Every structure is written in structure tokens, then in C-alpha cells.
C-alpha positions in Angstrom: 120.8 71.5 123.9 122.7 72.8 127.4 125.7 71.5 129.0 124.5 70.5 132.6 127.9 72.6 134.0 126.2 75.8 132.1 124.9 78.5 134.7 123.1 80.4 132.2 120.5 79.5 130.0 120.7 80.7 126.2 118.7 84.0 126.3 115.0 84.1 124.2 114.3 80.7 125.2 110.4 80.0 125.3 110.7 76.2 126.9 112.9 74.4 128.8 112.5 70.6 128.6 114.5 68.0 131.1 114.3 64.9 129.3 114.5 61.0 130.7 117.6 58.8 131.2 119.6 58.4 133.8 121.6 61.4 135.2 124.8 60.9 137.3 123.7 56.7 137.3 120.5 57.2 139.2 123.2 57.0 142.6 121.7 58.2 145.2 118.1 58.7 144.6 117.2 59.6 141.2 118.1 62.9 140.1 118.9 63.9 143.4 122.7 64.9 142.3 121.1 66.3 139.1 119.0 68.5 140.5 122.3 70.2 142.4 123.8 70.7 138.8 125.0 74.7 138.1 122.4 74.8 135.2 119.3 74.0 137.6 119.9 77.4 139.2 119.2 79.2 135.7 116.6 76.3 135.3 115.1 77.7 138.6 115.4 81.1 137.7 113.7 80.8 134.4 110.4 79.2 135.9 110.4 81.7 138.6 109.9 84.3 135.6 107.5 82.5 134.3 109.4 80.2 131.7 107.9 77.0 130.7 109.6 74.2 132.2 109.1 70.4 131.8 110.3 67.3 132.8 109.9 63.6 131.5 110.6 60.5 133.6 114.1 61.6 135.0 113.6 64.8 134.1 110.5 64.8 136.4 112.4 63.2 139.3 114.9 66.4 139.0 112.1 68.9 139.3 110.7 67.1 142.5 114.6 67.1 143.6 115.0 70.5 143.3 111.7 71.8 144.7 109.9 73.0 141.4 107.1 70.6 142.0 106.3 68.7 145.2 106.3 65.3 146.1 109.0 62.5 145.1 109.1 59.4 143.3 110.1 56.1 144.8 110.8 52.8 143.7 108.1 51.2 141.7 105.3 49.0 143.3 106.8 45.5 143.5 110.7 46.8 143.2 110.7 46.0 139.3 112.0 48.1 136.4 108.8 48.7 134.1 109.0 49.4 130.3 105.0 49.1 129.1 102.5 50.8 127.3 100.2 52.7 129.5 97.1 54.8 129.3 96.8 58.4 130.5 93.9 60.5 131.7 94.3 64.1 131.1 92.6 65.6 134.4 94.1 69.4 133.7 94.5 72.2 130.7 96.3 74.3 132.8 100.3 73.0 132.4 102.1 73.9 128.3 101.6 70.2 127.6 97.7 70.1 128.1 96.5 73.4 127.4 95.1 72.6 124.2 94.3 68.6 125.2 90.6 68.2 126.2 89.9 67.0 129.9 89.0 63.6 130.3 90.7 62.4 126.9 92.9 59.1 127.2 96.3 58.8 125.8 98.6 55.9 125.1 101.7 56.9 126.6 104.7 54.2 127.5 107.1 54.4 130.6 110.0 53.1 130.9 111.1 53.4 134.9 112.4 52.0 138.3 111.3 55.0 140.3 108.2 56.1 139.3 105.8 55.8 142.2 104.5 59.1 142.6 104.3 59.8 146.2 103.5 62.9 148.6 101.8 63.0 152.1 98.0 63.8 152.2 97.9 67.1 152.6 100.1 68.0 149.8 97.7 65.1 147.4 94.8 67.3 148.7 96.4 70.5 147.5 97.7 69.1 144.1 93.6 67.8 143.9 92.0 71.1 144.7 94.3 73.3 142.7 94.0 71.3 139.5 97.7 70.9 139.7 97.3 66.6 138.8 97.8 67.1 135.0 97.5 62.9 134.2 96.4 59.9 136.0 97.1 56.1 135.0 93.7 54.7 133.9 92.9 52.5 131.5 91.8 52.0 127.8 88.3 53.6 128.6 89.5 56.4 131.1 88.7 54.1 133.9 91.3 54.7 137.2 91.6 51.3 138.5 94.3 50.0 140.6 95.3 47.5 137.7 95.9 50.3 135.7 98.3 52.0 138.1 101.3 49.8 137.3 103.9 51.4 139.4 101.5 52.3 142.3 101.8 55.9 142.5 99.8 57.9 144.9 96.3 58.4 143.6 97.1 57.5 139.8 99.1 60.4 139.9 101.5 60.3 136.4 102.0 64.0 135.9 101.6 67.1 138.3 102.5 71.1 137.8 103.2 73.7 140.2 100.5 76.2 140.9 101.0 78.7 138.3 100.8 76.2 135.8 104.1 76.8 133.8 106.4 73.7 135.9 105.0 70.8 134.7 106.3 67.0 135.4 105.1 63.5 134.2 106.8 59.9 134.7 105.7 58.4 131.0 107.6 59.4 127.5 105.2 61.3 125.0 108.8 61.5 122.9 108.0 57.3 122.4 104.7 57.8 121.4 105.2 60.9 118.6 105.3 59.0 115.6 103.3 56.0 114.2 106.2 53.3 113.7 106.5 53.7 117.5 102.9 52.8 118.1 101.0 55.6 119.4 101.3 59.4 118.2 99.6 60.4 121.2 102.4 62.1 122.7 102.5 64.5 119.8 99.9 66.3 120.8 101.8 67.4 124.0 104.8 68.5 122.2 101.7 70.8 119.8 100.0 71.8 122.6 103.8 73.3 123.9 104.1 74.5 120.4 101.3 76.5 120.8 101.5 77.9 123.6 104.8 79.6 123.0 104.4 81.0 119.3 103.5 84.8 119.6 
């Protein structure tokens, strides 16, 4: 655990995770104030050096607000908080979280957010698509990308993206809430196993 006021990360880290939650009460914009925390300078430096960084839910919002990932997370379509299971289609194996997953596979991962609608201008969306940076897309149980499956209204049903190098990844769904059978799904565990496999010597 690293406190947000720290100015350096511990030496020897293999992976940095920005978890979900509500940083600074989500005042202003979700993740906007947290992106200015002292520790984020160290996270940027870590990522610039090739270190693997992942943001989940509020962590994804912080990565976008800090400029480590493009785009922004806006209020959900319908302006309601959504807490529900979703299905995700793995679109790319470029990120630390998906490098050992099969492209096209479908995962059951829950969401819990009020500001999870991913937005970017068309040029940025085209660049993400063309560079294989769309990591996850909302889909139905069979893998079909439909409007009904896109619960928060994200542009092009995007649920997660990575940077050009593939070492920074953000996603709105919570793999941490789908890592034990008692929680209803173990599909999230496959992401952590992928991360662990990538950082082991």
C-alpha cells in the first residue's frame, strides 16, 4: 500500500494498481483531484520507464485525468449509478491484464459506477481502434457487441483501453469483484493471473 501523499514509489515494484473507490469524494470530476496527488508524479515516472500500471474503475478515471490514458469518463447514460454484472469481450492481448487471455473470449465482470461512460473524440477513438488499444468491450453473454449490453453508454462500447506501449491499462469493470466463486464469477482472476505471469522473472 502506498499513501497518496508519498512522492516516491518503493523500489523494486513490478506492478502498480490504482483501485476503485471514491477518491476525494469524487468532487469536481471523478479522479480529477486524485490525479494531482503527489504520488501520481511517481506513477507517471514508473509508467514512462516501462512499468506496468493498471487502473480499475476510479483508478481508470484517475489514469485518464492524469493524462496516462486518453479520453474521459462521463456520467452514465441515464444518469443513474449502475451496480450489475456485465459481459466483456477481450479485444486485445497487448496489456498486462490480457497478455495471456485469448482475444475474443468473454468474461463476466461486474460494474459499480455512476461515471463510467467512456468518451473520446472520433479521431482518438479511431487511433485507439487502429492501434489495438481497445482492451475490453461491453458485450452480451455470447460476445455480441450490442447497444443493450452497453449499460453506461460508452463510446463504441469501450470498457477498457491501454496506452500505445501497452504497459498502462484502465478498465471500468471490477475484476477484483469476480475473483472468487462465492462472488459469482472467477473470470476476474484470469486478469490477475495474466499480470502475475507477466511480472515473474
